[in-house]
C-alpha positions in Angstrom: 1.2 7.5 -19.5 1.4 11.0 -19.7 4.6 12.3 -18.4 7.5 14.6 -18.7 10.6 12.9 -19.9 14.4 13.7 -20.4 15.2 13.2 -24.1 17.7 10.1 -22.8 14.6 8.0 -21.7 13.5 7.4 -25.3 15.7 4.5 -26.1 15.4 2.9 -22.3 11.7 3.4 -22.4 11.0 2.2 -25.7 12.4 -1.1 -24.7 10.4 -1.5 -21.3 7.1 -3.1 -20.5 5.4 0.3 -20.5 3.6 2.6 -23.1 4.5 6.1 -22.4 4.5 9.5 -23.6 6.8 12.2 -23.1 7.7 16.0 -23.5 10.8 18.1 -23.7 9.5 20.6 -21.3 7.2 20.6 -18.3 3.7 22.5 -18.4 3.0 22.7 -15.2 -0.6 23.3 -15.2 -1.8 21.3 -17.7 0.1 18.3 -16.3 -1.6 19.1 -12.9 -5.0 19.4 -15.0 -4.8 16.1 -16.2 -4.1 14.4 -12.9 -6.9 16.1 -11.7 -9.0 14.3 -14.6 -7.4 11.1 -14.9 -5.5 8.8 -12.6 -2.0 8.7 -14.2 -0.1 5.6 -13.9 3.3 7.5 -13.1 4.6 10.9 -13.4 8.3 11.7 -14.4 9.6 15.0 -13.8 13.3 16.0 -14.4 15.1 18.5 -11.7 17.7 20.6 -12.3 18.6 22.3 -8.9 17.1 23.0 -5.5 14.1 25.5 -5.9 13.6 24.1 -9.2 9.8 24.6 -10.5 9.5 21.1 -10.9 10.0 20.2 -7.4 6.9 22.4 -6.7 5.0 20.4 -9.6 6.2 16.9 -7.5 5.0 18.5 -4.0 1.7 19.3 -5.7 1.1 16.2 -7.6 1.8 14.4 -4.4 -0.7 16.2 -2.5 -3.1 16.0 -5.5 -2.8 12.0 -6.0 -0.8 10.5 -3.2 -1.2 7.2 -5.0 0.6 8.2 -8.0 4.3 7.4 -7.9 6.5 10.5 -8.9 9.8 9.9 -10.1 12.7 12.8 -10.4 15.6 12.4 -12.8 18.6 14.8 -12.3 22.2 15.1 -13.7 23.2 15.5 -10.1 22.5 14.6 -6.4 21.7 18.2 -5.6 17.9 17.7 -5.1 18.1 14.5 -3.9 17.4 15.8 -0.2 14.0 17.5 -2.2 13.2 13.5 -3.6 12.8 13.0 0.2 10.8 15.7 1.0 8.1 15.2 -2.0 8.2 11.6 -1.2 9.1 10.8 -4.4 9.0 6.9 -5.3 12.3 7.1 -7.0 15.6 9.6 -7.9 17.4 8.7 -11.0 20.6 9.9 -12.0 20.6 10.6 -15.5 24.0 9.2 -15.5 23.5 5.9 -14.6 20.2 5.2 -16.4 21.1 2.1 -18.2 21.1 0.4 -14.7 18.7 2.1 -12.3 16.0 2.7 -14.8 15.3 -0.8 -15.0 15.3 -1.4 -11.4 13.0 1.6 -11.1 10.5 0.0 -13.6 10.6 -3.4 -11.5 9.9 -1.8 -8.4 7.3 0.4 -10.1 5.7 -2.6 -11.7 5.6 -4.5 -8.4 4.0 -1.7 -6.5 1.2 -1.1 -9.4 0.5 -4.8 -10.1 0.8 -6.0 -6.6 -2.7 -7.7 -5.3 -3.5 -4.9 -3.1 -3.2 -2.6 -6.1 -5.3 -4.5 -8.3 -8.3 -6.6 -9.2 -8.1 -10.2 -10.8 -11.3 -10.8 -13.0 -11.8 -14.0 -15.3 -12.1 -13.3 -19.0 -11.6 -15.7 -22.1 -10.2 -18.3 -20.0 -7.7 -16.4 -18.4 -7.1 -14.1 -15.4 -6.9 -10.4 -16.1 -5.5 -8.0 -13.5 -7.1 -4.4 -13.8 -5.0 -1.6 -12.1 -7.4 0.1 -9.4 -5.9 3.4 -10.1 -7.1 3.2 -14.0 -10.7 2.3 -13.6 -13.3 5.0 -13.3 -16.3 3.0 -12.5 -17.8 -0.6 -13.2 -21.4 -0.7 -14.9 -23.7 -3.7 -14.6 -25.8 -4.7 -17.6 -27.7 -8.0 -17.3 -25.3 -10.7 -16.1 -22.1 -8.5 -16.9 -20.1 -6.0 -15.4 -18.5 -3.2 -17.7 -15.5 -1.8 -16.2 -14.6 2.1 -17.7 -10.7 2.9 -17.6 -9.0 6.4 -17.9 -7.4 7.6 -20.6 -4.3 6.4 -19.7 -5.3 2.7 -19.5 -4.6 -0.1 -21.8 -8.4 -0.3 -22.6 -11.3 2.1 -22.4 -13.7 -0.7 -21.4 -13.5 -4.4 -20.9 -16.5 -6.4 -20.0 -16.6 -9.4 -17.6 -19.2 -12.1 -16.6 -19.4 -11.0 -13.0 -22.1 -9.6 -10.5 -21.8 -6.2 -9.4 -22.5 -7.1 -6.0 -19.2 -9.2 -6.4 -17.1 -6.4 -7.5 -18.7 -4.3 -4.6 -17.7 -6.6 -1.8 -14.3 -7.4 -3.4 -13.6 -3.7 -3.6 -15.3 -2.9 0.1 -12.5 -0.3 1.7 -10.1 0.0 -1.2 -11.4 3.6 -2.6 -14.3 2.3 -4.3 -18.4 2.9 -3.5 -21.5 1.5 -4.8 -23.9 4.6 -5.6 -26.4 2.4 -7.2 -27.8 -1.0 -7.6 -25.7 -0.8 -11.4 -22.9 1.1 -10.4 -19.4 1.0 -8.4 -17.1 4.1 -8.7 -13.8 4.8 -7.8 -13.5 7.8 -5.4 -10.5 9.1 -6.9 -12.3 10.4 -10.0 -15.3 11.7 -7.7 -15.5 15.4 -7.8 -18.8 15.6 -6.2 -22.4 14.4 -5.3 -24.8 16.6 -6.6 -28.9 16.4 -7.1 -28.8 12.7 -6.7 -25.7 12.1 -9.3 -22.1 11.6 -8.8 -20.3 14.0 -10.8 -17.2 12.7 -12.0 -13.9 15.1 -12.4 -14.3 14.8 -15.9 -17.9 16.0 -15.8 -19.7 12.7 -16.1 -22.8 12.0 -14.3 -23.9 8.7 -12.8 -26.9 8.2 -10.8 -26.9 7.8 -7.2 -29.5 6.1 -5.2 -32.0 8.5 -3.9 -32.9 6.4 -0.7 -29.0 6.5 0.2 -28.0 9.7 -1.5 -27.5 11.2 1.7 -25.2 8.1 3.5 -23.4 7.8 0.2 -22.4 11.4 0.1 -21.2 11.4 3.7 -19.0 8.2 2.9 -17.5 9.9 0.0 -16.8 13.2 2.1 -15.3 11.2 4.9 -13.2 9.2 2.1 -11.8 12.6 1.0 -10.5 13.4 4.8 -8.5 10.4 4.6 
């Protein structure tokens, strides 16, 4: 889970359910570029005062990826009103981290893994809950479908014995689009439709139905407008 973390998070985070990386200082453009290419599970930003550069980063991140939770941390309440302005998921005081961090993680877990934000598929005799924001696309082969995940996910790929039609049906209206008989893509990762291809934000190309290319491109543009 790429993000920017104050040092005091290390001990608490290491005992949490999530796996995370952190940095002692923000690299604004690098962080924004990463979020353009990959769906971050969450982003932590430390803020120090009104007008702090990280508040602008938070605002830009929310505009870029409204579904990605942005969590602000601070030594004081001075920036709390700005937390509302950028629609932060939470505002944590570093002086109260032992109690507030656990509650924040519980809320984050519930948000990320609620039925509305996951897809449940059967594998190895158990239900696997896939966070939709981490899935780049699904690819069918024979009687199986492989989910391809973002760099921040637990898996790079995972294969299920299910039809691509069932996947498309269950994800209808949830930011996914079946672009060809073998592919369902997560529109959050799509940069553009061009030359009968879907170009993902990381540059990968996925073939699109020639017959339905115009309609599919319009559906993507409509989705972009919200």
